PDB file of N, H, CA, C and O in Angstrom:
ATOM      1  N   LYS A   1      65.285  52.815 -46.579  1.00  0.00           N
ATOM      2  CA  LYS A   1      66.639  52.114 -46.232  1.00  0.00           C
ATOM      3  C   LYS A   1      67.519  52.631 -47.155  1.00  0.00           C
ATOM      4  O   LYS A   1      67.269  52.659 -48.360  1.00  0.00           O
ATOM      5  N   PRO A   2      68.707  53.111 -46.576  1.00  0.00           N
ATOM      6  CA  PRO A   2      69.689  53.368 -47.598  1.00  0.00           C
ATOM      7  C   PRO A   2      70.563  52.163 -48.341  1.00  0.00           C
ATOM      8  O   PRO A   2      70.818  51.120 -47.740  1.00  0.00           O
ATOM      9  N   GLY A   3      70.977  52.397 -49.649  1.00  0.00           N
ATOM     10  H   GLY A   3      70.769  53.244 -50.138  1.00  0.00           H
ATOM     11  CA  GLY A   3      71.633  51.331 -50.313  1.00  0.00           C
ATOM     12  C   GLY A   3      72.959  52.038 -50.899  1.00  0.00           C
ATOM     13  O   GLY A   3      73.117  53.249 -51.056  1.00  0.00           O
ATOM     14  N   ILE A   4      73.793  51.100 -51.159  1.00  0.00           N
ATOM     15  H   ILE A   4      73.665  50.116 -51.031  1.00  0.00           H
ATOM     16  CA  ILE A   4      75.121  51.443 -51.989  1.00  0.00           C
ATOM     17  C   ILE A   4      75.416  50.618 -53.014  1.00  0.00           C
ATOM     18  O   ILE A   4      75.619  49.416 -52.841  1.00  0.00           O
ATOM     19  N   LEU A   5      75.472  51.301 -54.363  1.00  0.00           N
ATOM     20  H   LEU A   5      75.307  52.277 -54.503  1.00  0.00           H
ATOM     21  CA  LEU A   5      75.719  50.756 -55.547  1.00  0.00           C
ATOM     22  C   LEU A   5      77.264  50.994 -55.900  1.00  0.00           C
ATOM     23  O   LEU A   5      77.707  52.135 -56.037  1.00  0.00           O
ATOM     24  N   MET A   6      77.972  49.971 -56.024  1.00  0.00           N
ATOM     25  H   MET A   6      77.613  49.045 -55.912  1.00  0.00           H
ATOM     26  CA  MET A   6      79.527  50.161 -56.634  1.00  0.00           C
ATOM     27  C   MET A   6      79.657  49.513 -57.894  1.00  0.00           C
ATOM     28  O   MET A   6      79.260  48.372 -58.130  1.00  0.00           O
ATOM     29  N   GLU A   7      80.282  50.349 -58.776  1.00  0.00           N
ATOM     30  H   GLU A   7      80.605  51.275 -58.584  1.00  0.00           H
ATOM     31  CA  GLU A   7      80.750  49.811 -60.038  1.00  0.00           C
ATOM     32  C   GLU A   7      82.398  49.839 -60.044  1.00  0.00           C
ATOM     33  O   GLU A   7      83.134  50.825 -60.001  1.00  0.00           O
ATOM     34  N   LEU A   8      82.727  48.492 -60.110  1.00  0.00           N
ATOM     35  H   LEU A   8      82.129  47.692 -60.145  1.00  0.00           H
ATOM     36  CA  LEU A   8      84.363  48.355 -60.049  1.00  0.00           C
ATOM     37  C   LEU A   8      84.920  48.195 -61.407  1.00  0.00           C
ATOM     38  O   LEU A   8      84.396  47.369 -62.153  1.00  0.00           O
ATOM     39  N   LYS A   9      85.886  48.867 -61.791  1.00  0.00           N
ATOM     40  H   LYS A   9      86.312  49.539 -61.185  1.00  0.00           H
ATOM     41  CA  LYS A   9      86.720  48.666 -63.096  1.00  0.00           C
ATOM     42  C   LYS A   9      88.129  48.517 -62.836  1.00  0.00           C
ATOM     43  O   LYS A   9      88.707  49.161 -61.960  1.00  0.00           O
ATOM     44  N   SER A  10      88.710  47.641 -63.619  1.00  0.00           N
ATOM     45  H   SER A  10      88.241  47.118 -64.330  1.00  0.00           H
ATOM     46  CA  SER A  10      90.248  47.426 -63.612  1.00  0.00           C
ATOM     47  C   SER A  10      90.774  48.064 -64.694  1.00  0.00           C
ATOM     48  O   SER A  10      90.103  47.862 -65.706  1.00  0.00           O
ATOM     49  N   ILE A  11      91.786  48.802 -64.866  1.00  0.00           N
ATOM     50  H   ILE A  11      92.331  48.966 -64.044  1.00  0.00           H
ATOM     51  CA  ILE A  11      92.383  49.237 -66.228  1.00  0.00           C
ATOM     52  C   ILE A  11      93.893  48.616 -66.355  1.00  0.00           C
ATOM     53  O   ILE A  11      94.794  49.214 -66.943  1.00  0.00           O
ATOM     54  N   THR A  12      94.039  47.466 -65.789  1.00  0.00           N
ATOM     55  H   THR A  12      93.307  46.980 -65.311  1.00  0.00           H
ATOM     56  CA  THR A  12      95.135  46.947 -65.936  1.00  0.00           C
ATOM     57  C   THR A  12      95.218  45.945 -66.983  1.00  0.00           C
ATOM     58  O   THR A  12      94.136  45.692 -67.512  1.00  0.00           O
ATOM     59  N   GLY A  13      96.317  45.256 -67.455  1.00  0.00           N
ATOM     60  H   GLY A  13      97.196  45.461 -67.025  1.00  0.00           H
ATOM     61  CA  GLY A  13      96.235  44.186 -68.452  1.00  0.00           C
ATOM     62  C   GLY A  13      95.731  44.465 -69.872  1.00  0.00           C
ATOM     63  O   GLY A  13      96.375  45.182 -70.637  1.00  0.00           O
ATOM     64  N   PHE A  14      94.727  43.967 -70.168  1.00  0.00           N
ATOM     65  H   PHE A  14      94.204  43.385 -69.546  1.00  0.00           H
ATOM     66  CA  PHE A  14      94.060  44.001 -71.375  1.00  0.00           C
ATOM     67  C   PHE A  14      93.169  45.580 -71.577  1.00  0.00           C
ATOM     68  O   PHE A  14      92.954  46.144 -72.651  1.00  0.00           O
ATOM     69  N   TYR A  15      92.843  45.949 -70.489  1.00  0.00           N
ATOM     70  H   TYR A  15      93.017  45.491 -69.618  1.00  0.00           H
ATOM     71  CA  TYR A  15      92.024  47.170 -70.739  1.00  0.00           C
ATOM     72  C   TYR A  15      92.827  48.523 -70.699  1.00  0.00           C
ATOM     73  O   TYR A  15      92.252  49.545 -71.073  1.00  0.00           O
ATOM     74  N   LYS A  16      94.119  48.575 -70.265  1.00  0.00           N
ATOM     75  H   LYS A  16      94.586  47.745 -69.962  1.00  0.00           H
ATOM     76  CA  LYS A  16      94.809  49.703 -70.405  1.00  0.00           C
ATOM     77  C   LYS A  16      94.227  51.136 -70.843  1.00  0.00           C
ATOM     78  O   LYS A  16      94.677  51.842 -71.744  1.00  0.00           O
ATOM     79  N   GLU A  17      93.218  51.390 -70.077  1.00  0.00           N
ATOM     80  H   GLU A  17      92.852  50.816 -69.344  1.00  0.00           H
ATOM     81  CA  GLU A  17      92.483  52.721 -70.421  1.00  0.00           C
ATOM     82  C   GLU A  17      93.147  53.732 -69.637  1.00  0.00           C
ATOM     83  O   GLU A  17      93.946  53.558 -68.716  1.00  0.00           O
ATOM     84  N   GLU A  18      92.647  54.981 -70.198  1.00  0.00           N
ATOM     85  H   GLU A  18      91.998  55.122 -70.946  1.00  0.00           H
ATOM     86  CA  GLU A  18      93.047  56.195 -69.236  1.00  0.00           C
ATOM     87  C   GLU A  18      92.003  56.044 -68.106  1.00  0.00           C
ATOM     88  O   GLU A  18      90.939  55.465 -68.328  1.00  0.00           O
ATOM     89  N   PRO A  19      92.320  56.591 -66.832  1.00  0.00           N
ATOM     90  CA  PRO A  19      91.526  56.576 -65.719  1.00  0.00           C
ATOM     91  C   PRO A  19      90.134  57.248 -65.964  1.00  0.00           C
ATOM     92  O   PRO A  19      89.029  56.775 -65.697  1.00  0.00           O
ATOM     93  N   ASP A  20      90.445  58.507 -66.553  1.00  0.00           N
ATOM     94  H   ASP A  20      91.342  58.891 -66.769  1.00  0.00           H
ATOM     95  CA  ASP A  20      89.188  59.305 -66.811  1.00  0.00           C
ATOM     96  C   ASP A  20      88.025  58.814 -67.792  1.00  0.00           C
ATOM     97  O   ASP A  20      86.818  59.036 -67.698  1.00  0.00           O
ATOM     98  N   LYS A  21      88.796  58.004 -68.865  1.00  0.00           N
ATOM     99  H   LYS A  21      89.777  57.823 -68.942  1.00  0.00           H
ATOM    100  CA  LYS A  21      87.743  57.410 -69.689  1.00  0.00           C
ATOM    101  C   LYS A  21      87.081  56.298 -69.036  1.00  0.00           C
ATOM    102  O   LYS A  21      85.887  56.171 -69.305  1.00  0.00           O
ATOM    103  N   ALA A  22      87.638  55.410 -68.182  1.00  0.00           N
ATOM    104  H   ALA A  22      88.608  55.513 -67.963  1.00  0.00           H
ATOM    105  CA  ALA A  22      87.244  54.351 -67.608  1.00  0.00           C
ATOM    106  C   ALA A  22      86.142  54.782 -66.657  1.00  0.00           C
ATOM    107  O   ALA A  22      85.098  54.134 -66.588  1.00  0.00           O
ATOM    108  N   ILE A  23      86.376  55.952 -65.865  1.00  0.00           N
ATOM    109  H   ILE A  23      87.224  56.478 -65.921  1.00  0.00           H
ATOM    110  CA  ILE A  23      85.327  56.473 -65.094  1.00  0.00           C
ATOM    111  C   ILE A  23      84.202  56.795 -65.781  1.00  0.00           C
ATOM    112  O   ILE A  23      83.097  56.440 -65.370  1.00  0.00           O
ATOM    113  N   SER A  24      84.361  57.496 -66.894  1.00  0.00           N
ATOM    114  H   SER A  24      85.259  57.785 -67.228  1.00  0.00           H
ATOM    115  CA  SER A  24      83.210  57.803 -67.578  1.00  0.00           C
ATOM    116  C   SER A  24      82.339  56.701 -68.335  1.00  0.00           C
ATOM    117  O   SER A  24      81.127  56.804 -68.521  1.00  0.00           O
ATOM    118  N   ASP A  25      83.074  55.715 -68.712  1.00  0.00           N
ATOM    119  H   ASP A  25      84.059  55.631 -68.561  1.00  0.00           H
ATOM    120  CA  ASP A  25      82.378  54.548 -69.237  1.00  0.00           C
ATOM    121  C   ASP A  25      81.532  53.804 -67.963  1.00  0.00           C
ATOM    122  O   ASP A  25      80.375  53.412 -68.109  1.00  0.00           O
ATOM    123  N   ALA A  26      82.138  53.697 -66.948  1.00  0.00           N
ATOM    124  H   ALA A  26      83.079  54.015 -66.830  1.00  0.00           H
ATOM    125  CA  ALA A  26      81.650  53.137 -65.706  1.00  0.00           C
ATOM    126  C   ALA A  26      80.275  53.807 -65.302  1.00  0.00           C
ATOM    127  O   ALA A  26      79.243  53.180 -65.061  1.00  0.00           O
ATOM    128  N   VAL A  27      80.430  55.231 -65.265  1.00  0.00           N
ATOM    129  H   VAL A  27      81.268  55.740 -65.461  1.00  0.00           H
ATOM    130  CA  VAL A  27      79.109  56.194 -64.912  1.00  0.00           C
ATOM    131  C   VAL A  27      78.120  55.871 -66.002  1.00  0.00           C
ATOM    132  O   VAL A  27      76.959  55.606 -65.688  1.00  0.00           O
ATOM    133  N   ARG A  28      78.486  55.876 -67.206  1.00  0.00           N
ATOM    134  H   ARG A  28      79.429  56.091 -67.461  1.00  0.00           H
ATOM    135  CA  ARG A  28      77.553  55.653 -68.392  1.00  0.00           C
ATOM    136  C   ARG A  28      76.732  54.309 -68.140  1.00  0.00           C
ATOM    137  O   ARG A  28      75.512  54.193 -68.260  1.00  0.00           O
ATOM    138  N   GLN A  29      77.624  53.330 -67.771  1.00  0.00           N
ATOM    139  H   GLN A  29      78.615  53.424 -67.673  1.00  0.00           H
ATOM    140  CA  GLN A  29      77.161  51.784 -67.622  1.00  0.00           C
ATOM    141  C   GLN A  29      76.134  51.787 -66.457  1.00  0.00           C
ATOM    142  O   GLN A  29      75.059  51.189 -66.525  1.00  0.00           O
ATOM    143  N   VAL A  30      76.512  52.444 -65.475  1.00  0.00           N
ATOM    144  H   VAL A  30      77.385  52.930 -65.420  1.00  0.00           H
ATOM    145  CA  VAL A  30      75.505  52.343 -64.266  1.00  0.00           C
ATOM    146  C   VAL A  30      74.267  53.206 -64.741  1.00  0.00           C
ATOM    147  O   VAL A  30      73.222  52.845 -64.201  1.00  0.00           O
ATOM    148  N   GLN A  31      74.132  54.341 -65.689  1.00  0.00           N
ATOM    149  H   GLN A  31      74.981  54.635 -66.128  1.00  0.00           H
ATOM    150  CA  GLN A  31      73.016  54.924 -65.891  1.00  0.00           C
ATOM    151  C   GLN A  31      72.335  54.129 -66.867  1.00  0.00           C
ATOM    152  O   GLN A  31      71.187  53.732 -66.666  1.00  0.00           O
ATOM    153  N   GLU A  32      72.996  53.864 -67.950  1.00  0.00           N
ATOM    154  H   GLU A  32      73.928  54.186 -68.113  1.00  0.00           H
ATOM    155  CA  GLU A  32      72.268  53.154 -68.999  1.00  0.00           C
ATOM    156  C   GLU A  32      71.599  51.788 -68.664  1.00  0.00           C
ATOM    157  O   GLU A  32      70.530  51.452 -69.174  1.00  0.00           O
ATOM    158  N   ARG A  33      72.334  50.972 -67.722  1.00  0.00           N
ATOM    159  H   ARG A  33      73.203  51.245 -67.308  1.00  0.00           H
ATOM    160  CA  ARG A  33      71.625  49.751 -67.408  1.00  0.00           C
ATOM    161  C   ARG A  33      70.804  49.584 -66.277  1.00  0.00           C
ATOM    162  O   ARG A  33      70.372  48.515 -65.848  1.00  0.00           O
ATOM    163  N   GLY A  34      70.576  50.961 -65.721  1.00  0.00           N
ATOM    164  H   GLY A  34      70.928  51.830 -66.069  1.00  0.00           H
ATOM    165  CA  GLY A  34      69.696  50.984 -64.495  1.00  0.00           C
ATOM    166  C   GLY A  34      69.871  50.270 -63.452  1.00  0.00           C
ATOM    167  O   GLY A  34      68.891  49.847 -62.839  1.00  0.00           O
ATOM    168  N   TYR A  35      71.219  49.982 -63.025  1.00  0.00           N
ATOM    169  H   TYR A  35      72.015  50.326 -63.523  1.00  0.00           H
ATOM    170  CA  TYR A  35      71.490  49.190 -61.951  1.00  0.00           C
ATOM    171  C   TYR A  35      70.729  49.611 -60.587  1.00  0.00           C
ATOM    172  O   TYR A  35      70.423  48.771 -59.740  1.00  0.00           O
ATOM    173  N   ALA A  36      70.497  50.764 -60.478  1.00  0.00           N
ATOM    174  H   ALA A  36      70.745  51.446 -61.166  1.00  0.00           H
ATOM    175  CA  ALA A  36      69.790  51.201 -59.262  1.00  0.00           C
ATOM    176  C   ALA A  36      68.267  50.777 -59.190  1.00  0.00           C
ATOM    177  O   ALA A  36      67.614  50.704 -58.149  1.00  0.00           O
ATOM    178  N   LEU A  37      67.822  50.516 -60.437  1.00  0.00           N
ATOM    179  H   LEU A  37      68.353  50.575 -61.282  1.00  0.00           H
ATOM    180  CA  LEU A  37      66.349  50.059 -60.470  1.00  0.00           C
ATOM    181  C   LEU A  37      66.014  48.759 -59.516  1.00  0.00           C
ATOM    182  O   LEU A  37      64.950  48.661 -58.905  1.00  0.00           O
ATOM    183  N   GLU A  38      66.992  47.838 -59.471  1.00  0.00           N
ATOM    184  H   GLU A  38      67.856  47.917 -59.967  1.00  0.00           H
ATOM    185  CA  GLU A  38      66.860  46.640 -58.815  1.00  0.00           C
ATOM    186  C   GLU A  38      66.808  47.001 -57.126  1.00  0.00           C
ATOM    187  O   GLU A  38      65.951  46.492 -56.405  1.00  0.00           O
ATOM    188  N   LEU A  39      67.655  47.775 -56.703  1.00  0.00           N
ATOM    189  H   LEU A  39      68.352  48.189 -57.289  1.00  0.00           H
ATOM    190  CA  LEU A  39      67.781  48.276 -55.306  1.00  0.00           C
ATOM    191  C   LEU A  39      66.363  48.919 -55.101  1.00  0.00           C
ATOM    192  O   LEU A  39      65.681  48.495 -54.168  1.00  0.00           O
ATOM    193  N   GLN A  40      65.869  49.923 -55.916  1.00  0.00           N
ATOM    194  H   GLN A  40      66.423  50.267 -56.674  1.00  0.00           H
ATOM    195  CA  GLN A  40      64.787  50.745 -55.614  1.00  0.00           C
ATOM    196  C   GLN A  40      63.505  49.680 -55.615  1.00  0.00           C
ATOM    197  O   GLN A  40      62.588  49.954 -54.841  1.00  0.00           O
ATOM    198  N   ALA A  41      63.392  48.573 -56.373  1.00  0.00           N
ATOM    199  H   ALA A  41      64.137  48.350 -57.002  1.00  0.00           H
ATOM    200  CA  ALA A  41      62.333  47.632 -56.434  1.00  0.00           C
ATOM    201  C   ALA A  41      62.436  47.022 -55.049  1.00  0.00           C
ATOM    202  O   ALA A  41      61.344  46.808 -54.524  1.00  0.00           O
ATOM    203  N   LYS A  42      63.431  46.718 -54.394  1.00  0.00           N
ATOM    204  H   LYS A  42      64.319  46.892 -54.820  1.00  0.00           H
ATOM    205  CA  LYS A  42      63.647  46.138 -53.111  1.00  0.00           C
ATOM    206  C   LYS A  42      63.428  47.048 -51.849  1.00  0.00           C
ATOM    207  O   LYS A  42      63.617  46.647 -50.701  1.00  0.00           O
ATOM    208  N   GLY A  43      63.012  48.310 -52.178  1.00  0.00           N
ATOM    209  H   GLY A  43      62.858  48.635 -53.111  1.00  0.00           H
ATOM    210  CA  GLY A  43      62.561  49.232 -51.295  1.00  0.00           C
ATOM    211  C   GLY A  43      63.839  50.272 -50.792  1.00  0.00           C
ATOM    212  O   GLY A  43      63.700  51.005 -49.813  1.00  0.00           O
ATOM    213  N   TYR A  44      64.890  50.235 -51.468  1.00  0.00           N
ATOM    214  H   TYR A  44      65.004  49.639 -52.263  1.00  0.00           H
ATOM    215  CA  TYR A  44      65.895  51.033 -51.027  1.00  0.00           C
ATOM    216  C   TYR A  44      65.672  52.454 -51.652  1.00  0.00           C
ATOM    217  O   TYR A  44      65.565  52.586 -52.871  1.00  0.00           O
ATOM    218  N   GLU A  45      65.609  53.416 -50.865  1.00  0.00           N
ATOM    219  H   GLU A  45      65.696  53.309 -49.874  1.00  0.00           H
ATOM    220  CA  GLU A  45      65.447  54.828 -51.426  1.00  0.00           C
ATOM    221  C   GLU A  45      66.593  55.792 -51.521  1.00  0.00           C
ATOM    222  O   GLU A  45      66.767  56.505 -52.509  1.00  0.00           O
ATOM    223  N   ASN A  46      67.540  55.793 -50.231  1.00  0.00           N
ATOM    224  H   ASN A  46      67.399  55.213 -49.429  1.00  0.00           H
ATOM    225  CA  ASN A  46      68.613  56.739 -50.634  1.00  0.00           C
ATOM    226  C   ASN A  46      69.780  55.866 -51.038  1.00  0.00           C
ATOM    227  O   ASN A  46      70.427  55.194 -50.235  1.00  0.00           O
ATOM    228  N   ILE A  47      70.025  55.929 -52.474  1.00  0.00           N
ATOM    229  H   ILE A  47      69.499  56.475 -53.126  1.00  0.00           H
ATOM    230  CA  ILE A  47      70.937  55.153 -53.009  1.00  0.00           C
ATOM    231  C   ILE A  47      72.169  55.854 -53.423  1.00  0.00           C
ATOM    232  O   ILE A  47      72.138  56.713 -54.305  1.00  0.00           O
ATOM    233  N   ILE A  48      73.359  55.477 -52.753  1.00  0.00           N
ATOM    234  H   ILE A  48      73.385  54.780 -52.037  1.00  0.00           H
ATOM    235  CA  ILE A  48      74.709  56.124 -53.199  1.00  0.00           C
ATOM    236  C   ILE A  48      75.382  55.375 -54.232  1.00  0.00           C
ATOM    237  O   ILE A  48      75.542  54.164 -54.082  1.00  0.00           O
ATOM    238  N   LYS A  49      75.732  55.882 -55.111  1.00  0.00           N
ATOM    239  H   LYS A  49      75.602  56.866 -55.232  1.00  0.00           H
ATOM    240  CA  LYS A  49      76.154  55.347 -56.386  1.00  0.00           C
ATOM    241  C   LYS A  49      77.539  55.746 -56.522  1.00  0.00           C
ATOM    242  O   LYS A  49      77.836  56.939 -56.596  1.00  0.00           O
ATOM    243  N   VAL A  50      78.500  54.724 -56.564  1.00  0.00           N
ATOM    244  H   VAL A  50      78.259  53.755 -56.504  1.00  0.00           H
ATOM    245  CA  VAL A  50      80.005  55.013 -56.459  1.00  0.00           C
ATOM    246  C   VAL A  50      80.710  54.238 -57.696  1.00  0.00           C
ATOM    247  O   VAL A  50      80.358  53.092 -57.974  1.00  0.00           O
ATOM    248  N   VAL A  51      81.706  54.901 -58.418  1.00  0.00           N
ATOM    249  H   VAL A  51      81.992  55.832 -58.192  1.00  0.00           H
ATOM    250  CA  VAL A  51      82.443  54.007 -59.219  1.00  0.00           C
ATOM    251  C   VAL A  51      83.966  54.088 -58.688  1.00  0.00           C
ATOM    252  O   VAL A  51      84.521  55.082 -58.220  1.00  0.00           O
ATOM    253  N   VAL A  52      84.459  52.899 -58.861  1.00  0.00           N
ATOM    254  H   VAL A  52      84.008  52.092 -59.241  1.00  0.00           H
ATOM    255  CA  VAL A  52      85.809  52.701 -58.421  1.00  0.00           C
ATOM    256  C   VAL A  52      86.675  52.207 -59.557  1.00  0.00           C
ATOM    257  O   VAL A  52      86.261  51.229 -60.180  1.00  0.00           O
ATOM    258  N   VAL A  53      87.754  52.723 -59.884  1.00  0.00           N
ATOM    259  H   VAL A  53      88.090  53.518 -59.378  1.00  0.00           H
ATOM    260  CA  VAL A  53      88.706  52.443 -60.926  1.00  0.00           C
ATOM    261  C   VAL A  53      89.945  52.054 -60.319  1.00  0.00           C
ATOM    262  O   VAL A  53      90.393  52.606 -59.314  1.00  0.00           O
ATOM    263  N   SER A  54      90.463  51.171 -60.881  1.00  0.00           N
ATOM    264  H   SER A  54      90.099  50.723 -61.697  1.00  0.00           H
ATOM    265  CA  SER A  54      91.911  50.686 -60.314  1.00  0.00           C
ATOM    266  C   SER A  54      92.967  50.337 -61.231  1.00  0.00           C
ATOM    267  O   SER A  54      92.599  49.654 -62.187  1.00  0.00           O
ATOM    268  N   ASP A  55      94.168  50.633 -61.176  1.00  0.00           N
ATOM    269  H   ASP A  55      94.467  51.187 -60.400  1.00  0.00           H
ATOM    270  CA  ASP A  55      95.164  50.121 -61.950  1.00  0.00           C
ATOM    271  C   ASP A  55      96.352  49.281 -61.356  1.00  0.00           C
ATOM    272  O   ASP A  55      97.496  49.175 -61.799  1.00  0.00           O
ATOM    273  N   ASP A  56      95.748  48.670 -60.159  1.00  0.00           N
ATOM    274  H   ASP A  56      94.819  48.756 -59.800  1.00  0.00           H
ATOM    275  CA  ASP A  56      96.702  47.753 -59.318  1.00  0.00           C
ATOM    276  C   ASP A  56      97.517  48.636 -58.243  1.00  0.00           C
ATOM    277  O   ASP A  56      97.912  48.197 -57.163  1.00  0.00           O
ATOM    278  N   LYS A  57      97.705  49.961 -58.715  1.00  0.00           N
ATOM    279  H   LYS A  57      97.383  50.318 -59.592  1.00  0.00           H
ATOM    280  CA  LYS A  57      98.656  50.648 -57.730  1.00  0.00           C
ATOM    281  C   LYS A  57      97.797  52.074 -57.163  1.00  0.00           C
ATOM    282  O   LYS A  57      97.919  52.557 -56.037  1.00  0.00           O
ATOM    283  N   LYS A  58      96.948  52.567 -58.214  1.00  0.00           N
ATOM    284  H   LYS A  58      96.848  52.175 -59.128  1.00  0.00           H
ATOM    285  CA  LYS A  58      96.284  53.621 -57.819  1.00  0.00           C
ATOM    286  C   LYS A  58      94.822  53.464 -57.925  1.00  0.00           C
ATOM    287  O   LYS A  58      94.447  52.718 -58.830  1.00  0.00           O
ATOM    288  N   VAL A  59      93.859  54.049 -57.140  1.00  0.00           N
ATOM    289  H   VAL A  59      94.163  54.655 -56.405  1.00  0.00           H
ATOM    290  CA  VAL A  59      92.486  54.016 -57.140  1.00  0.00           C
ATOM    291  C   VAL A  59      91.913  55.324 -57.420  1.00  0.00           C
ATOM    292  O   VAL A  59      92.396  56.358 -56.958  1.00  0.00           O
ATOM    293  N   TRP A  60      90.841  55.287 -58.209  1.00  0.00           N
ATOM    294  H   TRP A  60      90.450  54.446 -58.584  1.00  0.00           H
ATOM    295  CA  TRP A  60      90.208  56.504 -58.365  1.00  0.00           C
ATOM    296  C   TRP A  60      88.595  56.343 -58.115  1.00  0.00           C
ATOM    297  O   TRP A  60      87.947  55.434 -58.632  1.00  0.00           O
ATOM    298  N   VAL A  61      88.144  57.143 -57.428  1.00  0.00           N
ATOM    299  H   VAL A  61      88.671  57.882 -57.008  1.00  0.00           H
ATOM    300  CA  VAL A  61      86.506  57.001 -56.909  1.00  0.00           C
ATOM    301  C   VAL A  61      85.879  58.323 -57.285  1.00  0.00           C
ATOM    302  O   VAL A  61      86.305  59.466 -57.122  1.00  0.00           O
ATOM    303  N   LYS A  62      84.683  57.851 -57.866  1.00  0.00           N
ATOM    304  H   LYS A  62      84.337  56.922 -57.999  1.00  0.00           H
ATOM    305  CA  LYS A  62      83.661  58.983 -58.244  1.00  0.00           C
ATOM    306  C   LYS A  62      82.458  58.821 -57.685  1.00  0.00           C
ATOM    307  O   LYS A  62      82.006  57.692 -57.873  1.00  0.00           O
ATOM    308  N   SER A  63      81.717  59.601 -57.013  1.00  0.00           N
ATOM    309  H   SER A  63      82.084  60.518 -56.859  1.00  0.00           H
ATOM    310  CA  SER A  63      80.347  59.568 -56.562  1.00  0.00           C
ATOM    311  C   SER A  63      79.534  60.101 -57.759  1.00  0.00           C
ATOM    312  O   SER A  63      79.911  61.051 -58.445  1.00  0.00           O
ATOM    313  N   ILE A  64      78.355  59.397 -57.965  1.00  0.00           N
ATOM    314  H   ILE A  64      78.049  58.625 -57.408  1.00  0.00           H
ATOM    315  CA  ILE A  64      77.457  59.698 -58.972  1.00  0.00           C
ATOM    316  C   ILE A  64      76.387  60.429 -58.419  1.00  0.00           C
ATOM    317  O   ILE A  64      75.461  60.807 -59.137  1.00  0.00           O
TER     318      ILE A  64
END
């Protein structure tokens, strides 16, 4: 079974980060916290990992 893992980050308001830094932080978070492990334990094999960062006007997307 395929699965999709999405990490969503907003860089508006309090977080005023640069998009590249927010993307890097989100990728690191997905990897360090092992988010895909839960999907794998449920039988998902082809896991698509995507990071989405938004500032309310623009959206950046990165596939891991």
